[in-house]
Backbone as a ProteinNet text record, in pm:
[ID]
protein_1_A
[PRIMARY]
XXXXXXXXXXXXXXXXXXXXXXXXXXXXXXXXXXXXXXXXXXXXXXXXXXXXXXXXXXXXXXXXXXXXXXXXXXXXXXXXXXXXXXXXXXXXXXXXXXXXXXXXXXXXXXXXXXXXXXXXXXXXXXXXXXXXXXXXXXXXXXXXXXXXXXXXXXXXXXXXXXXXXXXXXXXXXXXXXXXXXXXXXXXXXXXXXXXXXXXXXXXXXXXXXXXXXXXXXXXXXXXXXXXXXXXXXXXXXXXXXXXXXXXXXXXXXXXXXXXXXXXXXXXXXXXXXXXXXXXXXXXXXXXXXXXXXXXXXXX
[TERTIARY]
-203.8	-147.4	-111.6	-44.4	-7.5	-129.9	-233.7	-356.4	-420.5	-430.8	-488.7	-407.7	-274.5	-187	-213.2	-229.2	-255.9	-389.8	-492.3	-623.5	-615.7	-544.6	-531.4	-461.4	-357.4	-285.9	-377.4	-462.5	-553.7	-658.6	-704.9	-800.1	-738.2	-609.4	-541.3	-524.7	-493.8	-482.6	-614.7	-725.3	-856.5	-884.9	-840.4	-860.3	-790.3	-664.2	-591.6	-650.2	-696.2	-756.4	-877.3	-959.7	-1079.8	-1051.6	-940.6	-907.9	-842.7	-774.1	-691.5	-773.2	-735.2	-788.1	-667.5	-662.2	-551.4	-600.8	-533.8	-564.6	-451.8	-484.8	-384	-426.6	-332.2	-360.1	-229.4	-229.3	-107.3	-58.6	71.9	122.1	56.4	35.2	-25.1	-173	-239.2	-382.2	-467.6	-404.8	-480.3	-492.3	-409.4	-420.7	-388.2	-291.7	-258.3	-374.3	-439.8	-556.8	-667.5	-699.3	-803.9	-761.9	-635.8	-585.6	-613.5	-585.2	-608.5	-755.4	-841.5	-985.6	-1032.6	-993.4	-1038.6	-980.2	-858.7	-796.8	-868.9	-951	-1028.4	-1154.4	-1178.8	-1290.5	-1246.4	-1333	-1292	-1253.9	-1285	-1253.5	-1139.7	-1076.4	-972.7	-839.2	-737.3	-601.8	-516	-409.6	-318.9	-181.7	-81.1	55.5	125.5	254.3	331.1	321.5	341	338.3	431.3	379.8	460.7	544	492.1	555	580.5	496.9	517.2	510.3	410.9	396.4	494.9	499.8	580.8	730.1	781.4	925	961.4	868.2	904.6	825.1	693	616	602.2	582.6	565.3	688	811.2	926.9	927.4	882.4	873	768.4	653.5	547.7	596.4	665.9	717.7	820.3	904.3	1003.2	934.4	828.6	752.5	696.2	635.4	577.5	686.3	799.9	908.6	963.5	984.3	1048.5	952.7	821.5	724.3	735.5	774.5	783.6	925.9	1018.1	1158.6	1185.5	1233.7	1263.7	1406.8	1419	1553.2	1597.5	1505.7	1540.6	1539.2	1499.2	1501.3	1363	1262.1	1127.1	1089.1	1168.3	1132.4	1230.4	1265.1	1356.9	1296.3	1363.4	1321.4	1209.3	1144.3	1038.9	923.1	885.2	776.8	811.5	939.4	978.1	961.3	927.5	908.2	765.5	703.6	574.1	471.2	345.6	237.2	209.7	128	96.4	23.5	-67.8	-138	-41.7	57.1	160.2	235.1	267	342.4	261.5	132.9	47.9	30.7	23.8	12.3	138.8	255.2	381.6	380.9	325.8	317.4	221.6	109.6	16.1	78.9	153.6	221.7	324.7	395.3	494.1	425.1	314.4	239.6	189.2	136.2	84.5	196	312.5	427	464.8	456.3	488	381.9	256.2	149.3	128.3	138.8	112	221.2	325	431.1	393.5	278.8	236.5	106.7	92.2	-28.9	-156	-147.1	-266.4	-331.2	-251.4	-306.5	-375.8	-311.4	-361.7	-482.8	-496.4	-599	-725.5	-732.5	-847.3	-908.1	-1035.9	-1108.2	-1054.4	-1017.9	-962.9	-827.1	-738.2	-608.7	-592.2	-562.9	-550.5	-403.2	-362	-226.9	-238	-196.7	-196.7	-57.3	-43.3	81.2	44.1	62.1	21.2	75.9	202	265.8	196.9	115.9	43.2	-62.5	-85.6	-176.3	-128.7	3.2	60	52.4	5.8	10.2	-128.1	-234.7	-367.3	-401.6	-349.6	-374.4	-307.7	-187.7	-117.3	-180.7	-227.5	-299.4	-422.9	-492.4	-609.8	-575.9	-460.9	-424.7	-385.2	-318.3	-275.1	-389.2	-466.1	-577.9	-706.9	-767.3	-885.2	-1003.5	-1012	-1124.8	-1090.5	-967.9	-929.8	-1004	-1029.2	-1091.4	-983.2	-1007.7	-912.7	-984.2	-932.7	-986.3	-885.8	-932.2	-846.3	-891.5	-800.6	-831.1	-771.6	-858.7	-816.3	-841.3	-752.5	-762	-737.8	-791.8	-773.4	-624.4	-585.7	-443.8	-367.6	-428.7	-362.2	-322.8	-411.8	-382.5	-276.3	-277.6	-174.6	-37.3	-28	100.6	148.8	57.1	95	149.2	86.3	131.5	266.4	290.1	419.9	529.2	501.5	599.8	626	522.9	540.7	626.5	602.6	680.6	827.3	853.5	991.8	1070.9	1000.2	1067.3	1106.9	1057.1	1086.6	1113.2	1017.4	1040.4	1050.9	998	994.8	1106.4	1216.6	1324.9	1384	1372.8	1433.2	1354.5	1226.4	1145.6	1065.3	1035.8	947.2	1026.8	991.6	1062.3	1026	1120.9	1098.3	1045.5	1060.5	1012.6	866.4	787.6	645.9	631	713.3	705.1	729.7	832.9	864.9	767.6	705.7	599.3	479	449.9	341.9	377.1	502.5	546.1	538.6	569.7	560.1	415.5	323.5	181.2	138.1	178.5	139.4	194.6	311.3	376.9	287.9	209.7	128.4	10.4	-19.9	-129.6	-77.7	54.7	115.7	127.2	108.1	123.1	13.8	46.8	-55.3	-173.5	-292.8	-413.9	-466.8	-385.3	-426.7	-547	-535.6	-644.7	-770.4	-754.2	-870.8	-947.2	-876	-940.2	-1006.3	-938.3	-992.4	-1119.5	-1125	-1237.2	-1353.7	-1331.1	-1438.2	-1465.2	-1378	-1396.6	-1486.1	-1609.7	-1699.8	-1655.3	-1556.4	-1506.6	-1405.9	-1371.8	-1279.3	-1357.6	-1331.4	-1399.9	-1316.3	-1363.4	-1293.5	-1354.3	-1269.6	-1314	-1247.5	-1323.1	-1268.6	-1223.4	-1104.7	-1056.6	-1153.4	-1199.7	-1289.8	-1420.2	-1470.2	-1593.9	-1570.8	-1455.8	-1422.8	-1411.7	-1363.4	-1346.9	-1479.2	-1562.4	-1686.4	-1802.2	-1805.7	-1913.8	-1854	-1780.1	-1707.1	-1794.6	-1908.5	-1991	-2053.3	-2103.1	-2162.9	-2059	-1939.7	-1832.9	-1787.3	-1773.6	-1731.9	-1835.7	-1962.6	-2067.3	-2056.6	-2024.6	-2006.8	-1888.7	-1778	-1659.4	-1687.9	-1752.7	-1778.2	-1879.4	-1973.3	-2065.5	-1987.6	-1891.5	-1804.8	-1726.3	-1687.9	-1612.8	-1703.3	-1831	-1929.9	-1932.9	-1918.2	-1920.2	-1987.7	-2120	-2192.2	-2173.7	-2173.4	-2149.4	-2260.2	-2279.1	-2376.7	-2307.7	-2387.2	-2333.6	-2233.8	-2257.1	-2165.4	-2026.3	-2023.2	-1894.8	-1826.1	-1904.6	-1848.2	-1781.3	-1844.6	-1787	-1657.4	-1655.2	-1532.2	-1421.2	-1454.8	-1355.4	-1298.3	-1384	-1341.2	-1259.4	-1286.1	-1228.2	-1130.5	-1124.2	-1030.8	-888.5	-791.3	-651.1	-604.8	-492.4	-442	-291.8	-248	-105.6	-67.9	30.2	75.2	203	217	333.8	409.2	535.5	621.4	690	737.3	797.7	925.3	961.6	1077	1205.4	1293.4	1426.2	1416.1	1327.5	1313.2	1254.4	1166.1	1112.9	1221.5	1319.4	1430.6	1526.5	1542.5	1640.7	1590	1461.1	1413	1281.2	1237	1111.7	993.9	885.1	771.7	679.7	677.6	584.5	635.5	547	580.9	554.1	654.3	640.5	651.6	540.2	539.6	614.8	678.3	746.1	649.8	702.2	618.2	534.4	588.9	517.7	448.2	431.1	375.3	237.5	151.2	12.5	-9.3	96.6	85.8	-16.7	-107.9	-215.1	-183.6	-73.7	-34	-99.8	-187.8	-263.1	-239.9	-263.7	-257.3	-117.9	-21	116.5	150.7	60.7	86.5	55.9	144.1	113.1	45.8	-0.8	-87.1	-18.4	114.3	185.1	190.8	211.5	210.6	73.2	-30.9	-167.1	-197.1	-150.4	-172	-98.6	23.3	102.3	33	-16.3	-87.2	-213.1	-287.4	-411.9	-385.6	-277.2	-244.7	-199.1	-104.6	-45.7	-138.9	-234.9	-325	-469.6	-487.9	-623.2	-703	-645.9	-717.5	-740.3	-639.2	-650.6	-762.4	-762.7	-863.9	-1003.8	-1015	-1145.8	-1193.1	-1102.2	-1138.4	-1188.4	-1124.9	-1159.2	-1257	-1310.3	-1411.8	-1357.9	-1227.6	-1170	-1169.2	-1197.1	-1190.5	-1305.6	-1271.8	-1376.3	-1456.3	-1400.3	-1467.7	-1561.7	-1565.3	-1649.7	-1728.4	-1829.4	-1909.9	-1979.4	-2014.2	-2080.2	-1986.3	-1856.3	-1758.4	-1750.6	-1755.3	-1749.5	-1870.8	-1989.6	-2112.8	-2106.2	-2055.5	-2047.5	-1955	-1837.9	-1741.1	-1798.2	-1862.3	-1920.1	-2029.7	-2116.9	-2225.3	-2171.7	-2065.9	-2007.7	-1952.9	-1896.6	-1834.6	-1931.7	-2055.4	-2157.8	-2235.4	-2231.3	-2311.2	-2249.7
-3100	-3057.8	-3178.6	-3274.4	-3394.2	-3472.3	-3474.4	-3546.5	-3486.5	-3352.6	-3286.2	-3314.4	-3316	-3344.3	-3482.8	-3581.9	-3719.2	-3728.8	-3657.6	-3660.1	-3602.3	-3490.3	-3427.8	-3520.1	-3590.4	-3682.5	-3795.1	-3846.4	-3954.1	-3905	-3778.5	-3721.1	-3712.6	-3672.3	-3661.6	-3798.6	-3900	-4035.7	-4081.1	-4047.9	-4086	-4017.3	-3891.2	-3819.4	-3890.5	-3928.6	-3995.4	-4134.5	-4198.9	-4330.9	-4326.1	-4222.9	-4210.8	-4149.5	-4079.6	-4007.9	-4097	-4200.5	-4279	-4375.2	-4380	-4477.7	-4543.8	-4675.2	-4749.2	-4820.9	-4796.3	-4862.1	-4959.4	-5088	-5191.8	-5287.6	-5370.4	-5470.9	-5519.5	-5635.3	-5681.7	-5579.3	-5576	-5482.4	-5509.4	-5404.6	-5411.7	-5451.4	-5413.9	-5441.4	-5318	-5203.9	-5082	-4989.2	-5009.8	-4925.5	-4779.6	-4753.1	-4614.2	-4548.7	-4624.7	-4574.8	-4536.2	-4625.2	-4596.7	-4482.9	-4476.5	-4366.1	-4232	-4223.5	-4099.7	-4060.7	-4159	-4132.4	-4079.5	-4148	-4108.7	-3974.6	-3944.8	-3817.6	-3698.3	-3720.7	-3612.5	-3578.3	-3654.2	-3618.7	-3502	-3403.6	-3283.4	-3306.7	-3424	-3448.3	-3546.9	-3592.2	-3694.7	-3641	-3651.5	-3616.3	-3741.4	-3735.9	-3850.7	-3801.6	-3885.3	-3850.9	-3979.4	-3971	-4085.4	-4201.6	-4324	-4443.1	-4424.1	-4454.5	-4434.8	-4557.1	-4676.6	-4801.6	-4797.5	-4723.4	-4702	-4831.6	-4914.1	-5037	-5144	-5174.9	-5290	-5270.5	-5146.6	-5124.9	-5076.7	-5014.3	-4949.7	-5000.3	-4988.7	-5025.1	-5176.2	-5249.3	-5394.4	-5462.1	-5424.8	-5484.3	-5456.1	-5336.6	-5306.1	-5394.5	-5412.3	-5497.6	-5641.8	-5690.1	-5827	-5843.5	-5741.5	-5747	-5747.5	-5668.6	-5666	-5805.2	-5868.2	-6001	-6103.8	-6092.4	-6188	-6178.5	-6055	-6039.1	-6073.6	-6062.8	-6105.7	-6255.8	-6331.6	-6477.1	-6525.7	-6431.6	-6467.6	-6495.8	-6616.6	-6655.8	-6615.9	-6507.9	-6459.7	-6499.9	-6559.5	-6601.3	-6487.7	-6366.3	-6251.2	-6186.7	-6254.2	-6202.2	-6101.1	-6092.7	-6003.1	-5889.5	-5865	-5756.5	-5676.6	-5571.3	-5495.5	-5397.9	-5351	-5250.1	-5295.4	-5424.7	-5465.5	-5447.8	-5424.8	-5394.4	-5246.2	-5167.4	-5022.9	-4980.1	-5049.9	-5007.3	-5119.3	-5083.2	-5178.6	-5189.9	-5288.1	-5302.3	-5179.8	-5122	-5001.5	-4884.2	-4874.8	-4770.8	-4786.8	-4911.7	-4940.1	-4902.1	-4940.4	-4906	-4755.1	-4686.4	-4540.8	-4478.6	-4537.9	-4492.2	-4505.7	-4616.4	-4637.3	-4537	-4509.5	-4409.9	-4271.8	-4237	-4107.2	-4097.8	-4208.1	-4211.1	-4192.4	-4265	-4253.7	-4111	-4052.5	-3916	-3818.2	-3838.6	-3750.7	-3760.5	-3878.8	-3898	-3834.2	-3871.7	-3825.4	-3674	-3617.6	-3474.5	-3387.3	-3450	-3373.1	-3331.3	-3381.1	-3345.2	-3266	-3163.8	-3080.6	-3157.7	-3260.9	-3337.4	-3402.9	-3434.1	-3489.7	-3380.9	-3268	-3161.1	-3088.8	-3088.2	-3006.1	-3082.4	-3210.8	-3290.5	-3370.2	-3401.3	-3478.9	-3620.6	-3678.5	-3813.4	-3811.3	-3899.7	-3913.7	-4057.2	-4072.6	-4203.8	-4239.9	-4346.6	-4400.4	-4520.1	-4498.6	-4607.7	-4669.4	-4783.3	-4859.6	-5005.4	-5057.4	-5196.4	-5297	-5277.9	-5371.6	-5378.9	-5280.8	-5284.3	-5393.9	-5459.5	-5574.9	-5678.6	-5693.7	-5790.2	-5743.4	-5620.7	-5560.7	-5529	-5577.3	-5530.2	-5572.3	-5684.8	-5724.5	-5625.5	-5579.9	-5483.3	-5344.3	-5308.7	-5181.9	-5182	-5295.3	-5309.4	-5286.4	-5338.3	-5325.3	-5182.7	-5112.5	-4975	-4876.5	-4897.8	-4809.7	-4891	-4926.6	-5014.8	-4957	-4824.2	-4762.2	-4711.8	-4733.6	-4689.5	-4771.8	-4710.9	-4783.1	-4846	-4969.1	-5041.7	-5084.1	-5037	-5074.2	-5167.1	-5283.9	-5383	-5396.9	-5367.5	-5381.1	-5511.6	-5599.6	-5729.1	-5735.8	-5801.3	-5816.8	-5962.3	-6007.3	-6146.2	-6180.9	-6285.8	-6319	-6331.1	-6391.3	-6407.4	-6272.2	-6171.8	-6039.1	-5967	-5988.2	-5928.2	-5981.5	-6113	-6176	-6136.4	-6128.1	-6082.2	-5939.8	-5854.2	-5715.9	-5706.9	-5794.2	-5798.9	-5836.7	-5936.8	-5979.5	-5869.8	-5795.6	-5683.3	-5574.5	-5547.3	-5445.1	-5484.3	-5615	-5662.7	-5634.1	-5609.6	-5582.2	-5435.8	-5348.9	-5206.3	-5139.3	-5059.1	-4974.5	-5051.1	-5175.2	-5248.4	-5348.6	-5331.5	-5429.3	-5443.6	-5339.2	-5343.3	-5430.7	-5460.2	-5537.6	-5650.6	-5642.2	-5740.4	-5858.8	-5980.5	-6098.7	-6124.6	-6179.2	-6209.2	-6350.6	-6434.2	-6572.4	-6580.6	-6658	-6675.7	-6735.7	-6836.2	-6900.7	-6800.2	-6718.4	-6622.9	-6505	-6476.2	-6375.1	-6425.3	-6555.1	-6615.8	-6611.8	-6644.7	-6640.5	-6498.1	-6401.7	-6261	-6228	-6272	-6248.9	-6316.9	-6442.7	-6517.2	-6453.2	-6393.7	-6331.9	-6227.5	-6155	-6046.5	-6097.6	-6225.8	-6283.8	-6373.7	-6377.3	-6479.3	-6442.4	-6315.2	-6273.5	-6336.3	-6382.1	-6442.8	-6348	-6400.7	-6323.6	-6248.6	-6235.4	-6155.4	-6217.4	-6344.2	-6407	-6419.2	-6445.4	-6456.3	-6324.1	-6211.6	-6080.3	-6051.4	-6082.9	-6054.7	-6133.1	-6254.6	-6341.9	-6330.2	-6268.4	-6271.6	-6140.2	-6040.1	-5917.4	-5819.5	-5794.2	-5701.9	-5556.4	-5528.6	-5392.5	-5353.9	-5448.1	-5422	-5417	-5317.2	-5301.3	-5365.8	-5478.3	-5548.6	-5507.1	-5456.7	-5403.9	-5482.8	-5510	-5579.1	-5477.2	-5496.7	-5415.3	-5423.9	-5544.6	-5566	-5489.7	-5482	-5407.3	-5257.7	-5210.4	-5068.5	-5027.7	-5119	-5089.3	-5096	-5195.1	-5213.4	-5129.9	-5107.5	-5029.5	-4927.2	-4828	-4737	-4657	-4604.9	-4522	-4604.9	-4723.8	-4810.4	-4852.7	-4889	-4932.6	-4818.8	-4699.8	-4583.9	-4545.9	-4557.3	-4528.5	-4623.9	-4750	-4848.1	-4810.4	-4769.1	-4729.7	-4607.1	-4506	-4382.9	-4404.4	-4496.2	-4531.7	-4594.1	-4679.2	-4740.7	-4634.2	-4527.1	-4418.6	-4317.7	-4349.6	-4261.4	-4123.1	-4120.7	-3994.4	-4014.4	-4038.3	-4059	-3940.4	-3967.5	-3862.9	-3861.4	-3744.6	-3734.2	-3767	-3778.2	-3819.2	-3718.3	-3590.6	-3488.6	-3502.2	-3525.2	-3544.9	-3670.7	-3775.3	-3900.2	-3879.4	-3804.7	-3779.8	-3699.6	-3604.5	-3527.9	-3619.6	-3707.2	-3800.3	-3889.7	-3933.1	-4027.2	-3961.5	-3834.6	-3775.6	-3660.2	-3613	-3504.2	-3556.1	-3472.2	-3513.1	-3532.9	-3600.6	-3636.8	-3613.8	-3537.3	-3514	-3562.9	-3650.2	-3709	-3638.9	-3619.2	-3549.2	-3631.5	-3599.2	-3653.1	-3534.7	-3558.2	-3449.8	-3501.7	-3444.6	-3495.2	-3488.7	-3584.7	-3586.3	-3601.1	-3689.6	-3707.1	-3583.1	-3512.9	-3388.3	-3285.1	-3281.5	-3187.8	-3226.4	-3356.7	-3403.7	-3397.3	-3428.9	-3441.6	-3371	-3284.4	-3213.4	-3289.7	-3218.8	-3281.4	-3360.1	-3329.6	-3399.1	-3538.3	-3636.5	-3774.5	-3795.8	-3842.9	-3867.4	-4017	-4076.2	-4219.8	-4249.5	-4368	-4405.9	-4405	-4378.9	-4366.3	-4491.6	-4607.7	-4733.5	-4788.3	-4703.9	-4751	-4812.9	-4747.6	-4794.4	-4865	-4921.5	-4987.9	-5100.4	-5101.4	-5201.6	-5308.8	-5376	-5483.6	-5612.8	-5666.4	-5785.2	-5897.6	-6020.9	-6135.1	-6186.8	-6149.9	-6192.5	-6326.4	-6380.1	-6508.4	-6623.1	-6723	-6840.3	-6946.8	-7051.8	-7148.8	-7216	-7239.9	-7306.2	-7215.5	-7084.6	-6990.3	-6987.5	-6986.7	-6984.2	-7110.8	-7225.7	-7351.4	-7350.1	-7295.3	-7289.2	-7198.9	-7084.3	-6992.4	-7058.4	-7122.5	-7188.5	-7298.4	-7375.4	-7487.1	-7438.3	-7343.5	-7299	-7209.7	-7145.2	-7053.6	-7103.5	-7232.7	-7288.7	-7262.5	-7294	-7275.8	-7128.2	-7047.8	-6903.3	-6845.4	-6878.9	-6826.5	-6870	-6993.8	-7042.9	-6967.4	-6945.3	-6875.3	-6734.4	-6666.9	-6527.4	-6510.9	-6622.7	-6614.8	-6580.9	-6605.1	-6575	-6695.6	-6814	-6934.2	-6937.7	-6951	-6956.6	-7085.2	-7183.9	-7312.2	-7315.6	-7206.7	-7209.2	-7079.7	-7058.7	-6936.6	-6922.5	-7033.8	-7026.3	-6966.3	-6998.5	-6941.4	-6791.1	-6747.4	-6603.1	-6532.5	-6592.5	-6531.7	-6527	-6632.5	-6639.3	-6532	-6515.4	-6415.8	-6275.1	-6248.1	-6115.5	-6085	-6180.9	-6160.1	-6135.1	-6208.1	-6193.2	-6052.4	-5993.6	-5864.1	-5748.9	-5781.4	-5679.1	-5664.3	-5770.7	-5771.6	-5682.5
8030.3	7901.3	7815.3	7876.4	7802	7757.3	7844	7809.5	7686.4	7681.1	7564.2	7439.4	7454.8	7340.5	7285.8	7377.7	7334.5	7263.1	7315	7252	7111.6	7096.7	6964.8	6867.4	6915.9	6829.5	6783.5	6873.1	6836.5	6738.6	6756	6661.2	6523.1	6516.3	6388	6324.6	6407.5	6355.8	6296.7	6363.6	6314.3	6181.6	6167.7	6042.8	5926.5	5946.1	5837.1	5813.8	5920.2	5906.9	5814.5	5829.3	5747.4	5610.8	5598.5	5475.3	5370.1	5413.9	5322.9	5236.2	5108.9	5013.6	4948.9	4952.3	4892.8	4767.3	4655.4	4528.8	4497.7	4490.2	4473.3	4361.8	4319.3	4216.6	4158.2	4092.7	4028.4	3926.1	3897.4	3795.6	3661	3583.8	3450.3	3456.5	3566.2	3580.2	3555.5	3527.2	3500.8	3620.2	3723.9	3843.2	3814.3	3725.9	3691.8	3617.3	3532.4	3459.4	3557	3650.8	3748.2	3841.3	3876.6	3958.4	3891.8	3761.4	3688.7	3686.4	3667.3	3665.2	3800.3	3907.7	4041	4083.7	4037.9	4076.8	4016.5	3914.5	3853.5	3933.5	4040	4128.9	4217.5	4240	4313.8	4459.5	4515.4	4656.2	4676	4565.8	4575.2	4525.1	4608.4	4568.6	4561.7	4483.5	4472.6	4431	4446.9	4407.8	4362.2	4339.5	4291.8	4391.3	4342.9	4427.5	4548	4667.2	4787.9	4825.6	4798.2	4843.4	4993.7	5064.2	5207.1	5286.6	5257.3	5334.3	5290.9	5161.8	5119.8	5143.8	5132.9	5152.1	5292	5363.4	5488.9	5609.7	5608.3	5727.1	5745.5	5635.3	5649.7	5710.6	5672.3	5740.9	5891.2	5932.2	6074.9	6142.3	6074.4	6130.4	6141.9	6039.5	6043.5	6156	6176.3	6284.3	6420.6	6435	6559.4	6590.2	6489.3	6508.7	6541.5	6473.3	6495.5	6638.3	6683.5	6814.7	6928.6	6903.4	7004	7031.1	6928.6	6940.4	6964.5	6984.3	7004	7150.9	7179.6	7317	7350.7	7427.4	7460.5	7600.9	7679.7	7814.4	7915.3	7870.2	7961.2	7973	7918.3	7929.6	7824.4	7718.7	7608.7	7588.1	7460.7	7424.9	7309	7267	7149.6	7179.8	7073.5	7088.8	7176.7	7178	7268.1	7416.2	7446.9	7584.9	7616.4	7513.7	7529.3	7495.5	7400	7347.9	7356.7	7378.6	7360.6	7210.9	7172.5	7030	6976.6	7057.3	7012.9	7001.3	7093.4	7081.1	6949.4	6916	6793.4	6670.2	6667.3	6553	6541.6	6655.7	6653.2	6595.8	6628.3	6572.1	6420	6368.9	6224.3	6160.8	6227.3	6175.1	6169.2	6273.5	6275.9	6163.8	6139.6	6031	5896.3	5876.4	5751	5730.9	5836.7	5823.8	5789.6	5849.1	5818.4	5671.2	5615.6	5474.1	5385.6	5405.8	5317.8	5326.7	5446.8	5463.8	5403.7	5350.3	5285.1	5143.4	5092.4	4956.9	4962.2	4879.2	4883	4850.5	4768.2	4731.5	4853.2	4954.5	5077.6	5159.6	5173	5260.1	5202.6	5070.3	5006.3	4968.7	4999.7	4956	5070	5054.8	5155.7	5163.7	5047.4	5043.5	4974.7	5020.6	4954.5	4908.4	4779.4	4715.7	4699.7	4764.7	4745.9	4652.4	4526.6	4429.2	4426.7	4491.8	4489.1	4465.3	4344.4	4316.7	4417.6	4459.6	4552	4686.9	4719.5	4846.4	4848.6	4734.3	4734.3	4834.7	4848.4	4941.5	5086.7	5107.3	5241.1	5296.2	5230.8	5271.4	5414.5	5462.1	5601	5696.2	5661.8	5746.1	5734.7	5615.9	5600.1	5689.5	5693.4	5778.2	5925.7	5970.7	6111.9	6147.3	6055.8	6082.8	6060	5952.6	5917.6	5906.2	6018.5	6012.9	5937.1	5925.9	5856.2	5716.5	5672.6	5538.5	5433.6	5317.4	5206	5119	5075.7	4990.7	4863.4	4749.2	4618.7	4552.1	4512.3	4446.3	4301.3	4208.8	4066.2	4014.6	3967	3915.2	3764.6	3696.4	3550.3	3515.6	3406.1	3362.3	3364.8	3438.9	3455.7	3323.7	3224.1	3094.6	3035.7	3048.8	2994.5	3076.7	3208.8	3294.1	3256.3	3242.3	3212	3073.4	2976.6	2842.6	2850	2929.5	2941.9	3012.6	3110.8	3178.4	3078.7	2996.6	2896.6	2793.2	2756.9	2664.8	2728.5	2857.9	2928.3	2936.3	2946.1	2955.5	2828.9	2718.2	2590.8	2576.6	2666	2649.4	2783.7	2832.5	2949	3080.5	3085.6	3211.6	3230.7	3159.8	3166.4	3306.3	3389.2	3522.8	3620.1	3589.4	3683.9	3621.8	3492.8	3429	3373.8	3414.4	3362.2	3216.4	3141.7	3000.6	2979.5	3080.3	3073	3113.9	3040.5	3074.1	3213	3244.5	3375.4	3487.6	3473.3	3579.2	3581.2	3467.9	3467.7	3546.4	3533.8	3611.9	3760.3	3793.2	3932.3	3987.2	3904.4	3944.8	3980.8	3898.1	3923.2	4053.2	4071.1	4191.2	4318.2	4307.3	4422.4	4488.3	4410.5	4464.2	4547.4	4536.6	4614.3	4726.5	4745.9	4830.5	4977	5012.3	5152.5	5238.4	5359.3	5446.5	5468.2	5449.1	5472.3	5351.6	5245.8	5129.9	5059.6	5021.5	4946.7	5032.2	5161	5249.7	5252.2	5260.9	5262	5128.1	5017.8	4885.1	4857.6	4907.3	4875.7	4972.7	5090.1	5189.6	5261.4	5251.5	5328.5	5253.5	5302	5233.4	5243.4	5329.3	5343.4	5237.4	5149.1	5038.8	4908.6	4827.1	4698.4	4588.2	4536.2	4428.3	4294.7	4206.2	4076.6	3965.1	3859.9	3742.8	3637.7	3587	3475.6	3357.5	3331.3	3218.1	3235.4	3358.8	3385.6	3371.4	3418	3406.6	3259.9	3178.2	3035.9	2960.6	2991.5	2915.6	2969.7	3101.1	3164.2	3260.5	3208.9	3298	3393.2	3346.5	3434.9	3547	3513.9	3616.3	3718.9	3670.2	3760.2	3850.1	3794.4	3873.6	3977.8	3943.2	4041.6	4160.5	4132.5	4240.3	4328.4	4265.6	4341.2	4427	4368.3	4441.8	4554.5	4535.5	4643.9	4758.6	4725.3	4826.4	4902.3	4832.7	4895.4	4966.6	4973.9	5037.3	4972.9	4840.8	4767.4	4632.8	4632.7	4505.8	4411	4280.8	4180.6	4076	4014.1	3905.8	3773.2	3667.3	3537.8	3481.2	3506.6	3455.3	3517.7	3648.8	3717.1	3667.5	3644.6	3594.3	3459.1	3370.4	3238.7	3250	3343.5	3365.9	3415.8	3508.8	3562.3	3453.3	3362.3	3258.2	3148.5	3117.6	2998	3024.3	3148	3176.8	3185	3149.9	3156.8	3300.1	3315.3	3448	3453	3553.4	3574.8	3713.5	3718.9	3844.9	3890.8	4022.7	4074.8	4178.9	4192.7	4297.9	4365.9	4488.3	4564.9	4631.1	4744.6	4818.2	4738.3	4763.7	4700.4	4549.1	4502.1	4356.9	4291.3	4362.9	4309.8	4290.1	4382.6	4371.7	4258.9	4239.2	4140.9	3997.4	3977	3838.4	3811.3	3902.4	3880.7	3936.7	3962	4029.7	3937.1	3808.3	3719.5	3684.2	3696.7	3661.9	3513.5	3442.8	3299	3273.5	3234.9	3208	3078.1	3068.7	2943.8	2825.8	2707.6	2587.5	2562.6	2596.9	2569.9	2694	2797.4	2924.6	2907.5	2831.2	2815.2	2682.5	2627.4	2497.7	2502.3	2406.7	2402.7	2298.3	2318.1	2228.7	2275.9	2193.9	2232.3	2131.5	2180.5	2090.2	2063.5	2150.1	2125.4	2190.4	2271.4	2336.1	2240.3	2235.6	2153.8	2240	2176.4	2243.4	2362.1	2353.5	2462.7	2585.6	2563.2	2675.2	2741.6	2661	2715.7	2795.3	2746.5	2818.4	2951.5	2952.8	3075.4	3179	3133.8	3223.3	3278.4	3188	3228.9	3330	3310.3	3399.2	3536.8	3538.4	3664.7	3746.6	3679.3	3749.7	3751.6	3732.7	3724.4	3852.2	3967.2	4093.3	4123.6	4096.8	4118.7	4032.7	3904.2	3812.8	3853	3900.9	3945	4069	4164.8	4288.7	4262.2	4165.1	4137.8	4021.5	3973.1	3869.3	3732.4	3708.2	3577.6	3484.8	3538.7	3457.7	3357.7	3229.1	3125.7	3136.7	3209.4	3222.9	3343.5	3422.9	3542.3	3556.6	3472.5	3481.9	3616.1	3679.6	3810.3	3914.1	3903	3995	3976.3	3850.7	3821.5	3880	3862.9	3916.7	4068.9	4130.4	4276.6	4329.9	4267.4	4312.3	4296.9	4183.7	4159.2	4259.5	4285.2	4380.6	4520.9	4558.6	4691.1	4711.5	4606.8	4619	4594	4560.8	4550	4679.8	4761.1	4883.6	4992.2
[MASK]
+++++++++++++++++++++++++++++++++++++++++++++++++++++++++++++++++++++++++++++++++++++++++++++++++++++++++++++++++++++++++++++++++++++++++++++++++++++++++++++++++++++++++++++++++++++++++++++++++++++++++++++++++++++++++++++++++++++++++++++++++++++++++++++++++++++++++++++++++++++++++++++++++++++++++++

């Protein structure tokens, strides 16, 4: 009886492993826009940002790693004295499934999309917990991201967006700072890296690439529906009880205010992010780097 129960639990873990799609990227990179487009596909469900890894699972993973290396003189203490690493990862998968299965969008669709920008810092841990999950990374020109962060700091984003150009740059860099993040972004063919600029200029071609990555090719009619149909995002749990299930974005959330950076801000961004921009093909001075990065992520 117990053996059958364990097999069923592993089958369920495999189901969530294959079902999950994680959409990540620095803040103000267009992840909410892409989330809305993908949610209009008949096989994809999504809900409010979970922050499951960055606020909850990643601290547990970090504690596990720390205590494995802690010399207590007694041969080991803590959860590793009770669980193997696979037991621990299974515990995290069970926790994730308990969270996601609490929303109808997870239960009613073939794929479930968790759009949490902060999960960009957690992609190595997502890989360890969900080795077969799909990860979509949306990248945008750093200068435009930082300009949008500064614009958000003037209105709805005052609680998180820095008003200083220097600290806005540091905020951007923070999302790439987790060990293993840049290595995965630059070399892992199992991750789908998408450009905001490509999604904006060639939406149908870019979406076809994304849907091929998700093993769900689409026809042109479905693509047009995805691009132009309205999108309503929901939340549940305690916040759903307190303020209703529909998520209402601030009036200025998608404000397209451009050209507000002066030359000194642009020079500072260019100087501090020179190596980053070159690595990701964003440097206007290195078109070969851009071609190399694009080719690497198409292969």
